[in-house]
C-alpha positions as CSV (number, residue, x, y, z in Angstrom):
1,M,-0.2,-0.1,0.1
2,F,2.8,2.5,0.8
3,V,4.7,1.6,-2.5
4,K,1.2,2.3,-4.4
5,V,0.9,5.8,-2.8
6,N,4.5,6.7,-3.1
7,L,4.2,5.8,-6.9
8,I,1.3,8.0,-7.2
9,A,3.1,10.7,-5.5
10,V,6.0,10.7,-7.5
11,N,3.9,10.5,-10.9
12,P,4.7,13.7,-12.8
13,F,1.3,14.1,-14.1
14,F,-0.5,13.7,-10.8
15,D,2.2,16.0,-9.1
16,A,1.5,18.6,-11.9
17,F,-2.4,18.2,-11.6
18,S,-2.1,18.7,-7.9
19,H,0.0,21.8,-8.1
20,S,-2.1,23.4,-10.8
21,D,-4.7,26.1,-10.4
22,M,-8.2,25.9,-11.4
23,L,-7.8,26.5,-15.0
24,G,-4.6,24.1,-15.1
25,R,-6.8,21.4,-13.7
26,L,-9.6,21.9,-16.1
27,I,-7.0,21.7,-18.9
28,F,-5.9,18.5,-17.4
29,L,-9.5,17.0,-17.3
30,G,-10.3,18.3,-20.7
31,L,-7.3,16.5,-22.2
32,I,-8.3,13.4,-20.3
33,A,-11.7,13.5,-21.5
34,I,-10.5,13.9,-25.1
35,S,-8.4,10.9,-24.4
36,I,-11.2,8.8,-23.6
37,I,-13.6,10.2,-26.5
38,T,-10.7,9.1,-28.8
39,W,-10.3,5.6,-27.7
40,V,-14.0,5.0,-27.5
41,I,-14.5,6.3,-31.1
42,V,-11.6,4.4,-32.5
43,L,-12.4,1.0,-30.8
44,H,-16.2,1.3,-31.6
45,K,-15.6,2.1,-35.1
46,A,-13.0,-0.6,-35.8
47,W,-15.2,-3.0,-34.2
48,L,-18.2,-1.7,-36.5
49,T,-16.1,-2.1,-39.5
50,Y,-14.9,-5.5,-38.5
51,I,-18.3,-6.9,-37.9
52,S,-19.6,-5.3,-41.1
53,R,-17.0,-6.9,-43.1
54,K,-17.3,-10.3,-41.3
55,N,-20.9,-10.6,-41.9
56,S,-20.9,-9.3,-45.7
57,L,-18.2,-11.8,-46.5
58,Q,-20.3,-14.7,-45.0
59,F,-23.2,-13.5,-47.1
60,E,-21.1,-13.2,-50.1
61,G,-20.0,-16.8,-49.8
62,F,-23.4,-17.9,-49.5
63,L,-24.7,-15.9,-52.5
64,S,-21.8,-16.9,-54.7
65,G,-23.1,-20.7,-54.2
66,N,-26.7,-20.1,-54.9
67,K,-26.7,-18.0,-58.0
68,G,-29.3,-20.0,-60.0
69,N,-32.0,-17.6,-59.5
70,I,-30.8,-14.4,-57.9
71,L,-34.3,-13.4,-56.7
72,A,-35.2,-16.8,-55.1
73,I,-32.3,-17.0,-52.7
74,D,-33.3,-18.1,-49.1
75,H,-31.0,-16.7,-46.7
76,S,-33.1,-16.3,-43.6
77,H,-30.8,-18.5,-41.7
78,L,-27.9,-16.2,-41.9
79,H,-27.2,-13.4,-39.6
80,D,-29.0,-10.6,-41.0
81,S,-29.0,-7.0,-39.5
82,A,-27.9,-3.6,-39.9
83,L,-24.2,-4.5,-39.7
84,N,-24.5,-6.5,-42.9
85,P,-24.1,-4.1,-46.0
86,F,-24.0,-6.8,-48.2
87,S,-27.3,-8.2,-47.3
88,Q,-28.7,-4.7,-47.4
89,L,-27.6,-4.4,-51.0
90,Y,-29.1,-7.6,-51.9
91,H,-32.4,-6.5,-50.2
92,V,-32.5,-3.3,-52.1
93,L,-31.9,-5.1,-55.4
94,K,-34.5,-7.7,-54.8
95,K,-37.1,-5.4,-53.7
96,H,-36.8,-2.8,-56.7
97,T,-36.3,-5.6,-59.1
98,V,-39.6,-7.3,-58.1
99,D,-41.3,-4.0,-58.2
100,L,-40.1,-3.5,-61.7
101,L,-40.9,-6.7,-62.8
102,N,-44.5,-6.5,-61.6
103,K,-44.8,-3.1,-63.4
104,N,-43.5,-4.6,-66.7
105,R,-45.9,-7.5,-66.1
106,R,-48.9,-5.2,-65.8
107,F,-48.3,-2.8,-68.6
108,G,-46.0,-4.9,-70.7
109,E,-47.1,-6.4,-73.9
110,K,-49.1,-9.8,-73.8
111,Q,-47.9,-12.7,-76.0
112,Q,-49.5,-15.9,-77.2
113,L,-47.6,-19.1,-76.6
114,Q,-49.4,-22.4,-77.3
115,N,-52.7,-21.0,-77.3
116,E,-52.2,-19.5,-73.7
117,E,-52.0,-15.8,-72.8
118,V,-48.6,-15.1,-71.0
119,I,-47.4,-11.6,-69.8
120,A,-43.5,-11.1,-70.8
121,S,-41.6,-10.1,-67.7
122,Y,-38.2,-8.4,-68.5
123,L,-36.0,-5.7,-67.5
124,S,-35.2,-3.0,-69.9
125,P,-31.8,-1.2,-69.7
126,S,-33.7,1.7,-68.0
127,D,-34.7,-0.6,-65.6
128,I,-31.2,-1.9,-64.9
129,D,-30.0,1.7,-64.6
130,I,-33.0,2.4,-61.7
131,V,-31.8,-0.8,-59.8
132,E,-28.0,0.4,-60.1
133,S,-28.9,4.0,-59.0
134,H,-30.8,2.4,-55.6
135,L,-27.7,0.3,-55.1
136,M,-25.3,3.3,-55.4
137,T,-27.5,5.0,-52.8
138,T,-27.5,2.0,-50.5
139,I,-23.7,2.2,-50.6
140,A,-23.3,5.8,-50.0
141,S,-25.8,5.4,-47.1
142,Q,-23.9,2.4,-45.6
143,T,-20.3,4.3,-46.1
144,K,-21.9,7.3,-44.3
145,L,-23.1,5.2,-41.4
146,L,-19.6,3.8,-40.9
147,E,-17.9,7.3,-41.2
148,K,-20.3,8.9,-38.8
149,N,-18.5,10.7,-36.0
150,L,-15.1,10.3,-37.5
151,F,-14.7,13.9,-38.0
152,I,-14.4,14.0,-34.1
153,L,-11.1,12.3,-34.6
154,S,-9.8,15.0,-37.1
155,T,-11.1,17.8,-34.8
156,I,-9.0,16.0,-31.8
157,V,-6.0,15.6,-34.0
158,T,-5.9,19.5,-34.3
159,L,-7.6,20.3,-30.9
160,A,-5.5,18.3,-28.6
161,P,-2.0,19.9,-29.3
162,F,-3.7,23.4,-29.0
163,L,-5.1,22.5,-25.6
164,G,-1.9,21.1,-24.4
165,L,-0.1,24.4,-25.8
166,L,-2.6,26.4,-23.9
167,G,-1.6,24.4,-20.7
168,T,2.1,25.2,-21.5
169,V,1.7,28.9,-22.0
170,W,-0.6,29.1,-18.9
171,G,2.0,27.1,-16.8
172,I,4.5,29.4,-17.9
173,L,2.4,32.5,-17.2
174,T,1.3,31.5,-13.7
175,T,5.3,30.9,-13.1
176,F,6.4,34.1,-13.8
177,S,3.4,36.0,-12.2
178,Q,4.4,34.1,-9.0
179,L,7.9,35.0,-9.1
180,Q,7.1,38.6,-9.5
181,T,4.7,38.5,-6.2
182,Q,6.6,35.8,-4.0
183,V,10.0,35.6,-2.5
184,G,11.5,33.2,-0.2
185,G,11.9,29.7,0.1
186,S,8.5,28.7,-1.7
187,T,9.6,30.3,-4.8
188,N,11.4,27.2,-6.4
189,Q,8.3,25.1,-5.4
190,M,6.2,27.4,-7.4
191,V,8.3,27.5,-10.3
192,L,8.5,23.8,-10.5
193,G,4.9,23.4,-10.2
194,G,4.2,25.8,-13.1
195,L,6.7,24.3,-15.3
196,S,5.5,20.9,-14.5
197,L,2.1,21.9,-15.7
198,A,3.6,23.6,-18.8
199,L,5.2,20.3,-19.7
200,A,2.6,17.9,-18.5
201,T,-0.2,19.6,-20.6
202,T,2.1,19.4,-23.8
203,V,2.6,15.7,-23.4
204,L,-0.9,14.9,-22.9
205,G,-1.9,16.9,-25.7
206,L,0.6,14.9,-28.1
207,V,-0.7,11.5,-26.5
208,D,-4.1,12.4,-27.3
209,A,-3.3,13.7,-30.8
210,I,-1.2,11.0,-32.0
211,P,-3.7,7.8,-31.3
212,A,-6.4,10.0,-32.8
213,L,-4.4,10.5,-36.1
214,I,-3.4,6.9,-36.5
215,G,-7.0,5.7,-35.8
216,Y,-8.6,8.5,-38.1
217,N,-6.2,7.4,-41.1
218,Y,-6.7,3.6,-40.4
219,L,-10.3,3.9,-40.1
220,K,-10.8,6.2,-43.3
221,N,-8.7,3.6,-45.3
222,S,-10.5,0.7,-44.0
223,I,-13.8,2.1,-44.8
224,R,-12.6,3.4,-48.2
225,D,-11.5,-0.3,-48.9
226,F,-14.8,-1.5,-47.9
227,Q,-16.7,0.6,-49.9
228,T,-14.9,-0.6,-53.0
229,E,-15.9,-4.1,-51.9
230,M,-19.3,-3.0,-51.6
231,E,-19.3,-1.5,-55.3
232,C,-17.8,-4.9,-56.6
233,F,-20.5,-6.9,-54.8
234,S,-23.2,-4.4,-56.1
235,N,-21.8,-4.8,-59.8
236,E,-21.6,-8.7,-59.4
237,I,-25.2,-9.1,-58.3
238,L,-26.4,-6.4,-60.7
239,A,-24.6,-8.5,-63.8
240,S,-26.2,-11.6,-62.4
241,L,-29.8,-9.9,-62.5
242,E,-29.1,-8.6,-65.9
243,M,-28.3,-11.9,-67.3
244,Q,-31.3,-13.6,-65.9
245,Y,-34.1,-10.8,-66.7
246,R,-32.9,-8.3,-69.1
247,K,-34.6,-9.1,-72.7
248,V,-32.3,-10.4,-75.4
249,D,-31.9,-7.8,-78.2
250,V,-32.3,-10.4,-80.9
251,Q,-35.1,-10.4,-83.5
């Protein structure tokens, strides 16, 4: 117990905090709060991206083995949630394709086959473009969901060093102010307290900014790569749909 208390007492950050005035302590607490926010966002977004990619790859593997009829695939047994962008893309494709096929069936031309009246059901090039636009919109919304609150990290990258610099300037300012008003044996303690505040806040500002910068760049790159994967998957299922339902341009 004595060793633990002794270690806390000689900790430079604890010592600087204990010898700071009200503003200095507020700067300390602000930097600590920023550090907590940084790690919460980085860990949460990394987990969100990992789960989304894992679920999407599972769905893609299932879909690649069941492409006989792209609209008749039953994946109810798979994990389906908002953290599965590939599943969301498939739902969008299926929903809008079925709507377009029903429209074409209602208003399309009727054909005579074996003395029976059958309604032709195809997708025109404009129908394919409509489905593609809905897929691109879904990709944009999924990317926006993954990138939500990332601006906080980029803000912290700039804010934390400035907040640390504020503590540095304030620590030096209070040191000189106390040197002008105090004399005697307590002067050295006041100088050391002000300088410890100045240096400790600078270190804390950098400790906050460095993980925020690394986390922001990592997450942006990871989300950008996943967006490319979503676009590739969208093109793949759209090509399968077009192969099955687009009307052949042969007379």
